[in-house]
FISE-553706 format. One line per 10 residues: number of its first residue (from 1); for each residue x, y, z of C-alpha. Coordinates in Angstrom, 2 decimals, decimal comma. Layout:
% FISE-553706
NUM	X:Y:Z | ... .
//
This chain:
% FISE-553706
1	4,99:-65,46:45,08 | 5,31:-63,43:48,41 | 4,92:-66,63:50,41 | 7,07:-68,64:48,12 | 10,09:-66,63:48,38 | 9,73:-66,29:52,21 | 9,21:-70,01:52,69 | 11,95:-71,08:50,35 | 14,54:-68,87:52,16 | 13,27:-70,38:55,79 .
11	13,24:-74,06:54,54 | 16,49:-73,81:52,72 | 18,50:-72,38:55,44 | 16,80:-74,89:57,93 | 18,12:-77,59:55,98 | 21,75:-76,62:56,35 | 24,35:-78,07:58,33 | 26,63:-75,87:60,20 | 29,83:-74,98:58,09 | 33,28:-75,83:58,73 .
21	35,16:-73,83:56,30 | 37,90:-71,35:56,98 | 36,31:-68,31:58,62 | 37,28:-64,84:56,74 | 39,45:-62,60:58,31 | 36,69:-60,04:58,81 | 33,16:-61,24:58,43 | 31,78:-57,81:59,04 | 31,27:-56,79:55,24 | 29,52:-60,40:54,69 .
31	27,26:-59,69:57,76 | 26,48:-55,94:57,05 | 25,60:-57,01:53,45 | 23,30:-59,82:54,56 | 21,48:-57,52:57,27 | 20,90:-54,81:54,49 | 19,61:-57,46:52,23 | 17,38:-59,01:54,80 | 15,75:-55,66:55,97 | 15,04:-54,73:52,15 .
41	13,24:-57,92:51,55 | 11,12:-57,76:54,31 | 10,33:-54,22:53,41 | 9,01:-55,55:50,09 | 7,03:-58,24:51,88 | 5,22:-55,47:53,81 | 4,61:-53,32:51,04 | 2,59:-56,24:49,67 | 0,79:-56,50:52,95 | 0,03:-52,94:53,12 .
51	-1,47:-53,10:49,54 | -3,84:-55,87:50,59 | -5,31:-53,73:53,44 | -5,55:-50,55:51,35 | -2,70:-48,99:53,16 | -0,02:-49,17:50,48 | 0,12:-47,87:46,96 | 3,57:-48,81:45,55 | 4,64:-52,49:44,92 | 7,62:-52,28:42,67 .
61	10,04:-54,13:44,95 | 13,70:-54,77:45,06 | 13,55:-58,56:45,85 | 16,08:-60,33:43,94 | 18,09:-57,17:43,48 | 19,23:-56,83:46,97 | 22,97:-57,24:45,89 | 22,96:-53,65:45,05 | 23,36:-53,23:48,91 | 27,23:-53,91:48,23 .
71	27,49:-51,01:45,75 | 26,44:-48,65:48,61 | 28,77:-50,50:50,87 | 31,70:-49,55:48,53 | 30,68:-46,12:48,28 | 30,42:-43,19:50,81 | 27,29:-41,49:51,91 | 28,67:-38,34:50,58 | 28,57:-39,72:47,16 | 25,61:-38,67:45,14 .
81	23,26:-41,46:44,16 | 20,64:-41,19:41,41 | 18,88:-44,80:41,73 | 16,37:-46,85:39,87 | 13,36:-48,14:41,58 | 14,79:-51,71:42,88 | 17,32:-50,02:45,13 | 16,10:-51,05:48,34 | 19,25:-52,98:49,38 | 21,36:-49,79:48,46 .
91	19,04:-47,59:50,55 | 19,34:-49,61:53,64 | 23,20:-50,24:53,44 | 23,68:-46,73:52,91 | 21,40:-45,70:55,72 | 23,54:-48,04:58,11 | 26,70:-45,57:57,18 | 24,87:-42,67:58,58 | 23,79:-42,36:62,36 | 20,33:-41,42:62,94 .
101	18,61:-42,54:59,81 | 15,73:-44,95:59,80 | 15,53:-46,70:56,37 | 12,32:-48,76:57,44 | 10,39:-45,90:58,40 | 11,47:-43,89:55,18 | 10,47:-46,90:52,59 | 7,13:-47,77:54,53 | 6,26:-44,25:54,82 | 6,79:-43,69:51,11 .
111	4,87:-47,03:50,24 | 2,01:-45,57:52,35 | 2,12:-42,24:50,66 | 2,30:-40,89:54,28 | 2,94:-37,07:54,75 | 5,66:-38,13:57,25 | 7,71:-39,39:54,31 | 10,88:-37,63:54,95 | 11,85:-37,18:51,20 | 8,53:-36,72:49,26 .
121	6,09:-35,43:51,91 | 3,64:-38,05:50,80 | 3,74:-37,23:47,01 | 5,46:-40,53:45,55 | 7,40:-43,47:46,72 | 10,81:-42,55:45,80 | 14,44:-43,60:47,06 | 15,82:-40,36:48,32 | 17,19:-38,70:51,46 | 19,24:-35,59:51,51 .
131	21,23:-36,66:54,59 | 22,11:-39,71:52,45 | 23,10:-37,92:49,21 | 20,39:-39,48:47,33 | 18,63:-37,57:45,05 | 15,11:-38,90:44,36 | 13,80:-40,41:41,06 | 10,39:-41,72:40,32 | 9,75:-44,75:38,09 | 12,09:-43,82:35,47 .
141	13,29:-45,70:32,51 | 16,71:-43,92:32,28 | 15,51:-40,54:32,25 | 17,64:-39,77:35,54 | 20,80:-41,01:33,51 | 21,27:-37,59:31,81 | 21,25:-35,73:35,17 | 23,56:-38,09:36,70 | 26,06:-37,54:34,00 | 25,58:-33,84:34,24 .
151	26,47:-34,21:37,93 | 29,49:-36,12:37,49 | 30,75:-33,86:34,88 | 30,22:-30,98:37,32 | 32,01:-32,87:40,07 | 34,82:-33,59:37,79 | 35,43:-30,00:36,85 | 38,58:-28,14:38,04 | 36,04:-25,61:39,82 | 33,79:-28,40:41,30 .
161	34,86:-27,52:45,07 | 33,79:-23,84:44,48 | 30,13:-24,61:44,05 | 29,53:-28,27:44,96 | 28,00:-29,28:48,22 | 29,85:-32,86:47,68 | 33,50:-33,56:48,19 | 36,08:-32,87:45,66 | 36,76:-36,83:45,28 | 33,13:-37,66:45,28 .
171	31,70:-40,47:43,00 | 28,42:-40,10:41,22 | 26,48:-43,72:41,10 | 23,48:-44,17:39,00 | 21,62:-47,54:38,59 | 19,27:-48,71:35,70 | 17,68:-51,89:34,65 | 18,90:-54,08:31,63 | 15,65:-53,11:29,59 | 16,65:-49,52:30,21 .
181	19,75:-50,02:28,48 | 17,91:-49,99:25,27 | 16,32:-46,58:25,78 | 17,66:-43,45:24,04 | 17,90:-41,52:27,13 | 20,18:-44,02:28,84 | 22,26:-44,58:25,62 | 22,78:-40,66:25,39 | 23,68:-40,32:28,73 | 26,53:-43,15:28,57 .
191	27,59:-41,84:25,14 | 28,07:-38,34:26,55 | 30,25:-39,78:29,56 | 32,43:-41,73:27,07 | 32,68:-38,88:24,57 | 34,31:-36,80:27,24 | 36,50:-39,60:28,84 | 37,67:-39,97:25,28 | 38,89:-36,63:25,46 | 40,50:-37,05:28,84 .
201	37,74:-35,00:30,45 | 36,85:-36,23:34,07 | 33,61:-37,91:34,62 | 33,50:-39,45:37,84 | 30,57:-41,57:37,08 | 29,63:-45,04:38,13 | 26,78:-46,73:36,08 | 25,25:-49,78:37,38 | 23,29:-52,03:35,04 | 20,98:-54,27:37,27 .
211	20,42:-56,97:34,92 | 17,46:-59,54:35,84 | 17,12:-60,28:32,09 | 13,46:-58,84:31,86 | 11,84:-55,65:30,85 | 8,51:-56,47:32,76 | 7,66:-59,47:30,37 | 10,04:-58,91:27,52 | 13,30:-60,94:28,06 | 16,59:-59,40:27,25 .
221	18,34:-61,24:24,55 | 21,20:-63,72:25,99 | 24,46:-62,00:25,78 | 23,05:-58,41:24,65 | 23,60:-56,54:27,75 | 27,09:-57,96:28,30 | 28,09:-57,08:24,76 | 26,37:-53,60:24,74 | 27,95:-52,70:28,05 | 31,39:-54,07:27,20 .
231	31,67:-52,09:24,10 | 31,08:-48,57:25,76 | 33,98:-46,45:24,79 | 35,84:-44,70:27,49 | 34,31:-46,99:30,50 | 35,89:-49,51:32,50 | 33,63:-52,57:32,33 | 33,21:-55,14:35,27 | 30,58:-57,93:35,34 | 29,76:-59,86:38,66 .
241	26,93:-62,06:39,70 | 24,80:-60,70:42,76 | 24,56:-64,43:44,03 | 28,24:-64,49:44,51 | 29,02:-62,31:47,53 | 32,62:-62,81:47,86 | 33,14:-61,57:44,25 | 30,41:-58,98:44,56 | 32,27:-57,11:47,60 | 35,38:-57,44:45,80 .
251	34,21:-56,01:42,22 | 32,20:-53,09:43,71 | 35,08:-51,87:45,93 | 37,52:-52,33:42,78 | 35,34:-50,32:40,54 | 34,59:-47,72:42,91 | 38,11:-47,09:43,64 | 38,97:-46,81:39,95 | 36,36:-44,18:39,39 | 37,18:-42,10:42,64 .
261	41,00:-42,30:41,82 | 41,08:-42,11:38,10 | 38,07:-39,65:37,58 | 36,96:-41,48:34,66 | 33,58:-43,60:34,09 | 32,86:-47,25:34,86 | 30,06:-49,48:34,33 | 29,09:-52,37:36,81 | 27,01:-55,11:35,06 | 25,37:-56,55:38,17 .
271	23,55:-59,76:37,24 | 20,39:-60,03:39,30 | 17,17:-61,89:39,59 | 13,55:-60,58:39,86 | 11,10:-61,96:42,43 | 7,33:-61,23:42,83 | 7,11:-59,83:39,39 | 7,46:-56,52:37,99 | 5,04:-55,10:40,53 | 2,12:-56,03:42,51 .
281	-0,33:-55,98:39,58 | 1,89:-58,24:37,43 | 1,07:-61,67:37,18 | 4,09:-63,04:35,86 | 2,52:-66,54:35,42 | 1,06:-65,02:32,27 | 4,51:-64,96:30,65 | 6,72:-67,35:32,41 | 6,62:-70,90:33,23 | 6,31:-72,31:36,67 .
291	9,73:-73,94:36,21 | 11,50:-70,54:35,36 | 9,94:-68,75:38,36 | 11,03:-71,67:40,54 | 14,42:-71,87:39,30 | 14,92:-68,22:39,96 | 14,67:-69,09:43,76 | 18,01:-70,75:43,70 | 19,63:-67,65:42,62 | 18,29:-65,62:45,73 .
301	20,90:-63,18:46,69 | 19,92:-63,56:50,30 | 20,42:-67,25:50,16 | 23,76:-66,63:48,56 | 25,07:-64,40:51,19 | 23,62:-66,58:54,05 | 25,40:-69,64:52,52 | 28,70:-67,98:52,51 | 28,36:-66,77:56,41 | 27,31:-70,52:57,27 .
311	30,16:-72,05:54,84 | 32,70:-70,04:56,55 | 31,33:-70,65:60,38 | 30,50:-66,83:60,75 | 27,09:-67,84:61,36 | 25,16:-71,03:62,10 | 21,84:-71,74:60,21 | 19,86:-70,87:63,26 | 21,82:-67,63:63,62 | 21,01:-66,56:59,96 .
321	17,16:-67,47:60,45 | 17,33:-65,38:63,96 | 18,56:-62,63:62,17 | 16,02:-63,06:59,28 | 13,13:-63,13:61,85 | 14,39:-60,49:63,73 | 14,40:-58,13:60,70 | 10,75:-59,60:60,04 | 9,61:-58,34:63,67 | 11,16:-54,96:63,16 .
331	9,67:-54,39:59,92 | 6,33:-55,70:60,95 | 6,11:-53,54:64,03 | 6,98:-50,44:61,76 | 4,36:-51,54:59,45 | 1,59:-51,32:62,08 | 2,80:-47,75:63,03 | 2,39:-46,70:59,36 | -1,06:-47,98:59,09 | -3,63:-44,85:59,25 .
341	-0,87:-42,32:58,88 | -2,03:-38,90:57,71 | -1,65:-38,06:54,03 | -1,96:-35,00:51,98 | -5,60:-34,13:51,74 | -5,66:-30,61:49,90 | -4,48:-29,30:46,54 | -2,36:-26,63:48,49 | -0,52:-29,05:50,53 | 0,34:-31,25:47,40 .
351	1,52:-28,24:45,24 | 3,33:-26,60:48,06 | 6,81:-27,25:46,58 | 5,62:-25,87:43,21 | 4,20:-22,56:44,67 | 7,20:-21,49:46,45 | 7,83:-17,68:45,84 | 10,81:-15,61:46,94 | 11,15:-12,01:47,04 | 14,42:-10,93:46,13 .
361	16,41:-8,20:43,89 | 18,21:-8,87:40,66 | 22,12:-9,37:41,30 | 23,90:-6,50:39,78 | 27,47:-6,91:38,63 | 30,34:-4,57:39,96 | 31,39:-1,91:37,47 | 34,64:-3,42:37,00 | 33,29:-6,81:36,17 | 30,77:-5,30:33,86 .
371	33,60:-3,39:31,87 | 35,73:-6,54:31,64 | 32,75:-8,51:30,35 | 31,85:-5,97:27,63 | 35,74:-5,23:27,01 | 35,00:-1,62:27,94 | 32,37:-0,92:25,36 | 29,13:-0,83:27,54 | 25,79:-1,79:25,67 | 23,93:1,10:27,17 .
381	26,29:3,20:25,52 | 26,07:1,67:21,92 | 22,58:2,96:20,97 | 19,56:1,29:20,08 | 19,95:-2,48:19,88 | 17,99:-5,55:18,24 | 16,29:-8,31:19,98 | 19,41:-10,59:19,61 | 21,68:-7,87:20,58 | 19,81:-7,04:23,64 .
391	19,90:-10,69:24,79 | 23,48:-10,99:24,18 | 24,07:-8,14:26,33 | 21,71:-9,54:29,07 | 23,78:-12,96:29,05 | 27,22:-10,97:29,47 | 25,72:-9,02:32,25 | 24,17:-12,19:33,73 | 27,62:-14,06:33,60 | 29,37:-11,12:34,85 .
401	26,97:-10,91:37,88 | 26,86:-14,51:38,57 | 30,32:-16,35:38,66 | 28,16:-19,65:39,01 | 26,27:-19,17:35,85 | 27,24:-21,56:32,85 | 25,97:-20,98:29,30 | 25,91:-24,28:27,24 | 24,53:-25,80:24,12 | 25,17:-26,68:20,48 .
411	27,30:-24,26:18,71 | 27,01:-21,62:21,59 | 30,85:-20,93:21,94 | 32,94:-20,58:19,08 | 30,48:-20,06:16,48 | 28,31:-17,68:18,81 | 25,16:-19,43:17,91 | 23,22:-19,94:14,95 | 21,91:-16,62:14,99 | 24,86:-14,85:16,81 .
421	22,99:-14,46:20,08 | 26,07:-15,92:22,14 | 28,50:-14,22:20,01 | 31,67:-13,11:22,22 | 30,65:-14,85:25,26 | 33,16:-17,81:24,97 | 35,99:-15,21:24,30 | 35,27:-12,98:27,36 | 34,25:-15,98:30,06 | 36,08:-19,03:28,57 .
431	35,28:-22,39:27,47 | 34,57:-23,42:31,14 | 31,51:-21,22:31,40 | 30,43:-21,02:27,77 | 30,24:-24,78:26,79 | 29,83:-26,17:23,19 | 27,87:-29,51:23,85 | 27,55:-32,58:21,60 | 24,62:-32,60:19,50 | 22,03:-34,21:21,92 .
441	19,08:-32,16:23,54 | 18,76:-34,84:26,44 | 22,43:-34,35:27,20 | 22,29:-30,46:27,16 | 19,44:-30,55:29,32 | 20,62:-33,43:31,54 | 24,08:-31,68:31,69 | 22,30:-28,58:32,97 | 20,33:-30,58:35,82 | 23,56:-31,99:36,92 .
451	25,29:-28,41:37,03 | 22,31:-27,07:38,92 | 22,46:-30,00:41,30 | 26,21:-29,19:41,86 | 25,41:-25,39:42,74 | 25,83:-23,92:39,24 | 23,23:-21,51:37,46 | 22,95:-23,38:34,11 | 21,70:-21,34:30,94 | 21,31:-24,18:28,38 .
461	20,33:-23,23:24,61 | 18,14:-25,42:22,69 | 18,90:-24,46:19,02 | 15,22:-24,75:17,77 | 11,87:-24,93:19,52 | 11,24:-28,27:17,44 | 14,21:-29,81:18,85 | 12,79:-29,45:22,62 | 10,46:-32,29:21,77 | 13,68:-34,73:21,59 .
471	14,20:-34,06:25,00 | 10,86:-32,80:26,66 | 10,90:-35,54:29,25 | 14,14:-33,88:30,80 | 11,95:-30,75:31,51 | 8,75:-32,49:32,43 | 9,97:-35,79:34,04 | 13,14:-34,66:35,51 | 13,53:-31,03:36,05 | 10,36:-29,80:37,05 .
481	9,56:-32,88:39,37 | 12,47:-32,82:41,52 | 11,32:-30,02:44,05 | 7,96:-31,89:43,92 | 9,17:-35,33:44,69 | 11,83:-34,13:47,19 | 9,37:-31,54:48,97 | 11,60:-28,86:48,18 | 14,82:-30,42:49,45 | 16,42:-30,42:46,24 .
491	16,09:-27,90:43,41 | 17,67:-27,50:39,69 | 16,92:-23,96:38,95 | 17,94:-23,29:35,24 | 17,03:-20,77:32,36 | 16,49:-22,96:29,02 | 16,92:-20,35:26,27 | 15,06:-21,70:22,90 | 15,22:-20,09:19,59 | 11,73:-20,69:18,11 .
501	8,22:-19,77:16,86 | 7,76:-18,98:13,02 | 7,82:-16,46:10,37 | 11,60:-16,84:9,22 | 11,83:-15,67:5,82 | 13,87:-17,77:3,24 | 14,64:-20,46:5,74 | 12,92:-23,20:7,77 | 10,12:-25,49:7,33 | 8,77:-27,32:10,28 .
511	12,10:-27,98:12,19 | 13,01:-24,15:12,19 | 9,48:-22,52:12,29 | 7,91:-24,75:14,74 | 5,09:-22,70:16,42 | 3,90:-25,40:19,00 | 4,14:-24,40:22,90 | 1,64:-26,62:24,52 | 4,35:-29,20:25,69 | 6,02:-26,40:27,81 .
521	2,88:-24,84:29,27 | 1,76:-28,18:30,36 | 4,79:-28,64:32,93 | 3,62:-27,74:36,44 | 5,85:-25,16:38,08 | 7,60:-24,29:34,82 | 7,69:-20,85:34,00 | 7,66:-19,73:30,33 | 8,51:-16,44:29,18 | 8,56:-14,98:25,42 .
531	10,14:-11,48:24,67 | 8,83:-9,66:21,78 | 10,66:-6,12:21,75 | 14,14:-5,45:22,67 | 12,79:-2,93:25,28 | 12,20:-5,27:28,23 | 13,76:-8,49:26,85 | 16,92:-7,90:29,27 | 14,69:-7,56:32,35 | 12,60:-10,59:31,23 .
541	15,65:-12,60:31,05 | 17,05:-11,37:34,39 | 13,68:-12,15:36,00 | 14,21:-15,68:34,82 | 17,73:-15,78:36,17 | 16,41:-14,58:39,45 | 13,63:-17,28:39,65 | 16,06:-19,92:38,67 | 18,57:-18,81:41,45 | 16,24:-17,89:44,26 .
551	13,20:-20,18:43,85 | 14,90:-22,99:42,21 | 12,52:-22,65:38,98 | 12,85:-24,12:35,80 | 12,34:-21,46:33,52 | 12,05:-21,49:29,54 | 12,95:-18,31:27,61 | 11,41:-18,61:24,30 | 13,12:-16,10:21,71 | 11,19:-15,36:18,46 .
561	13,69:-15,97:15,69 | 11,93:-13,75:13,38 | 12,26:-10,68:15,50 | 15,90:-11,53:16,28 | 17,39:-8,94:13,88 | 14,55:-6,79:13,15 | 15,01:-3,23:13,34 | 12,02:-1,51:11,45 | 8,15:-1,97:12,18 | 6,08:0,19:9,88 .
571	8,53:1,42:7,23 | 12,24:0,90:6,35 | 14,59:2,84:8,56 | 12,02:3,73:11,44 | 14,18:1,69:13,90 | 10,95:1,13:15,90 | 11,93:-2,71:16,84 | 15,09:-1,30:18,10 | 15,51:0,15:22,10 | 18,43:1,33:24,09 .
581	19,87:-1,27:26,40 | 18,75:-1,07:29,91 | 21,57:-2,69:32,53 | 20,38:-4,29:35,68 | 19,31:-2,28:38,58 | 18,01:0,86:36,28 | 14,52:-0,43:36,16 | 13,23:-4,06:36,44 | 9,75:-2,88:36,72 | 7,12:-4,55:34,14 .
591	9,10:-7,95:33,64 | 8,16:-9,71:37,10 | 6,03:-12,91:36,72 | 2,40:-11,78:36,20 | 3,21:-8,48:34,69 | 2,31:-7,55:31,11 | 3,20:-4,98:28,58 | 0,53:-2,48:27,10 | 0,99:-0,45:23,83 | -1,44:2,20:22,84 .
601	-4,68:3,70:24,39 | -7,26:2,87:22,07 | -10,77:1,91:23,49 | -12,34:0,18:20,59 | -10,57:-3,26:21,17 | -7,96:-4,89:23,26 | -5,69:-7,14:21,31 | -4,07:-9,70:23,68 | -1,11:-11,39:21,97 | 2,58:-12,20:22,54 .
611	5,96:-12,82:20,62 | 5,39:-12,16:16,78 | 1,89:-11,38:17,39 | 3,05:-8,06:18,98 | 4,57:-6,40:16,04 | 1,67:-7,78:13,87 | -0,92:-6,53:15,96 | 0,80:-3,09:15,99 | 0,98:-2,91:12,15 | -2,71:-3,98:12,19 .
621	-3,66:-1,26:14,74 | -2,01:1,45:12,34 | -4,10:0,30:9,37 | -7,24:0,10:11,72 | -6,60:3,69:12,97 | -7,01:5,05:9,43 | -10,33:3,50:9,47 | -10,92:5,28:12,83 | -10,88:2,08:14,81 | -8,60:2,57:18,02 .
631	-7,03:-0,41:19,51 | -4,67:-1,22:22,38 | -2,08:-4,23:22,32 | -1,41:-6,22:25,52 | 1,88:-8,28:25,34 | 1,43:-11,25:27,69 | 5,08:-11,66:28,14 | 4,63:-14,79:30,55 | 2,69:-17,91:28,82 | 3,10:-19,99:31,99 .
641	1,78:-18,91:34,33 | -0,67:-16,82:32,48 | -0,68:-13,11:33,88 | -4,42:-13,51:34,64 | -4,68:-10,88:37,39 | -3,30:-8,24:35,03 | -4,97:-9,56:31,98 | -8,39:-9,33:33,61 | -7,63:-5,67:35,14 | -6,77:-4,51:31,54 .
651	-9,34:-6,22:29,89 | -12,06:-4,98:32,18 | -11,89:-1,49:30,56 | -12,83:-2,83:27,09 | -15,75:-4,09:25,50 | -13,94:-6,32:22,98 | -10,94:-8,51:23,40 | -9,35:-10,27:20,57 | -6,61:-12,71:21,45 | -4,05:-12,95:18,63 .
661	-2,20:-16,13:18,71 | 0,51:-17,25:16,55 | 0,31:-20,81:17,91 | -2,28:-23,56:16,56 | -5,96:-23,46:17,09 | -5,85:-26,76:19,03 | -3,77:-26,81:21,95 | -2,60:-22,98:21,48 | -2,19:-20,37:23,92 | -5,38:-18,55:23,04 .
671	-7,41:-21,45:24,41 | -6,25:-20,65:27,85 | -6,49:-16,85:27,50 | -10,15:-17,20:26,46 | -10,79:-19,66:29,38 | -9,24:-17,09:32,04 | -11,23:-14,39:30,59 | -14,40:-16,23:30,75 | -14,04:-17,68:34,04 | -12,36:-14,49:35,57 .
681	-15,88:-12,88:35,02 | -15,03:-10,71:31,79 | -18,32:-10,22:30,17 | -17,48:-8,29:26,98 | -17,09:-10,08:23,43 | -14,30:-12,29:23,14 | -12,89:-13,76:20,25 | -9,37:-15,14:18,87 | -7,50:-15,75:15,59 | -4,83:-18,38:15,40 .
691	-2,71:-20,13:13,05 | -4,01:-23,45:11,48 | -3,68:-26,98:13,08 | -0,73:-27,63:10,84 | 2,94:-28,33:10,90 | 4,76:-25,09:9,09 | 5,78:-25,98:5,37 | 8,68:-24,76:3,73 | 8,80:-21,45:1,59 | 5,58:-19,48:0,70 .
701	3,16:-21,98:1,52 | 3,88:-21,21:5,35 | 1,67:-17,98:4,80 | -1,26:-20,30:4,10 | -1,24:-21,64:7,71 | 0,44:-19,14:9,96 | -1,62:-16,21:11,42 | -1,09:-13,08:9,37 | -1,71:-9,32:9,71 | -4,68:-9,42:7,82 .
711	-6,44:-11,89:9,99 | -6,00:-9,77:12,67 | -7,46:-6,71:10,82 | -10,52:-8,59:9,61 | -11,07:-10,04:13,01 | -11,17:-6,73:14,66 | -13,35:-5,13:11,90 | -15,77:-7,88:12,53 | -16,05:-7,27:16,10 | -16,41:-3,61:16,08 .
721	-18,68:-3,98:13,45 | -21,13:-6,30:15,14 .
//
């Protein structure tokens, strides 16, 4: 097929006669469109060549989609773009708007996974360039759209100019394929944009659906894409065929101007065609007829633009071929230079963007700002607080210290959260900094990703841990990968608060008592913290905020629901599970990544735990003490990365270590803790107790599968007695 589209273009143009139609008043737009399309086409052909000689590793091409170059021409290089993987024409056209950029080298270095790749540093082939305001995306199926929506929302806000690196009238453009239109992530993002537009909220988003009528091998039903896009509420909708260059240039200019002037979203239905299959490994002859493939050649956007140039007399057929062959030579020369390029060869080089560490201090709010935030009643003067009250106070401190911080999520504003943890924040800081979102976790996280790109510090709340699974790819595939695939040039630091874990009484079942953390611990670069006691919880949250602000980290702060309002530990009225509030700047030692909390000084056994396991282990320790068995309890605090160094240092003083893990036996935290101990050289007796490999049922049946205090006591007895 590579030779077929190349030969068809050249033979078709060679068969034309010079045109005698009226020349356009300004042929420059058509010429610029054609030149960008031609370079993109030759880059696709070069990618296949590099693959055949073992020097290229990515062959999803843009051939047939080059009409997207017109979208770039209608926009400005300061309009942020989040593009899908067939955006070669767009990339080349935008690069032509900025002096000093080299789209040919950029794309070829990406294809070759060369360390010289200016955006990913050799980690993936992505369309991205900070100078061009192109935020890199990988081979996404619509998962970048929530971020695009979030950025458009951020740039539409009244205070956008205060935080954003982009101009006040910037337009956010995002592109996706027709098959991706059926994905829940795409639909959620478009729904969120329409939801706000319906209320008159500015959302300057241009969504471009590049419709080649195929999802790899599955055809899109005739008329479905048009009907679906036209039905989007709150969106201006325009459709144009990429093989009609005059209409294409006119439509892209009109729709872009609409979004820029009205600050309302629009969708461009760009009809395209796909050449050379889905990718190099895709043999489309297995699911398409030879006639279908041949007929597509007549819809080649390069031929369409060339035809208009010839018809209007702007170029002769030989001029067209000269430009085509000149681009081929330029790309071929660049292809020779990329062969043999150095690539990343060590784990340290590959993971460098994930391993970034910054030493900095927690930001402390001015006294006046703090007093305003707490309406004159400072939390350190309020006496001992519960975990929920402590987190609430810490959030107020963060919002007072960081004007760029935004709290958002379902029910966090007017209601103050399901458990009252965000109560009062909206009243003090207003609805533009404490946002009630629609009920869609993908949108909550996507909005946060966009806010972060715009310079804000988002603190989204996911109402329950089980709900994270509705949107986990926004953390794994989008949030955590951005610094990795941009070589640290782009970051989206954020602190995701999640109400989670089990042991709620009188309420729950699986969705409200989820005890699974594996999906969060499996994301490279993500920091996962779990507070257990009000003492230190504020410091732990402030450390997450520092990591998000200064290292661009994605942090997840899982708050044990069952401990939110607990006051007592051993007996009613003992108030052991409360603590005086510690404001920022007083003592932030003990909460940094890699640090642990230790309670007790018993030498018979070290209990290693976290979250709900901490109070259970302390109660178990009291029971064991009556049997003259003395234990110490270590609170991990950080579950990703595990505080291995501190863990081994403490464990080295004990002959026995019991890991108390409220998550499941399979895929639970204890598996990694035990592994860390063994591989770290610990030679003592190690055991673990966990919850069962089960979902958490409703009511008393939960006790049958969740780790309990008796399990801890029995395990320690067994270890000490052995």
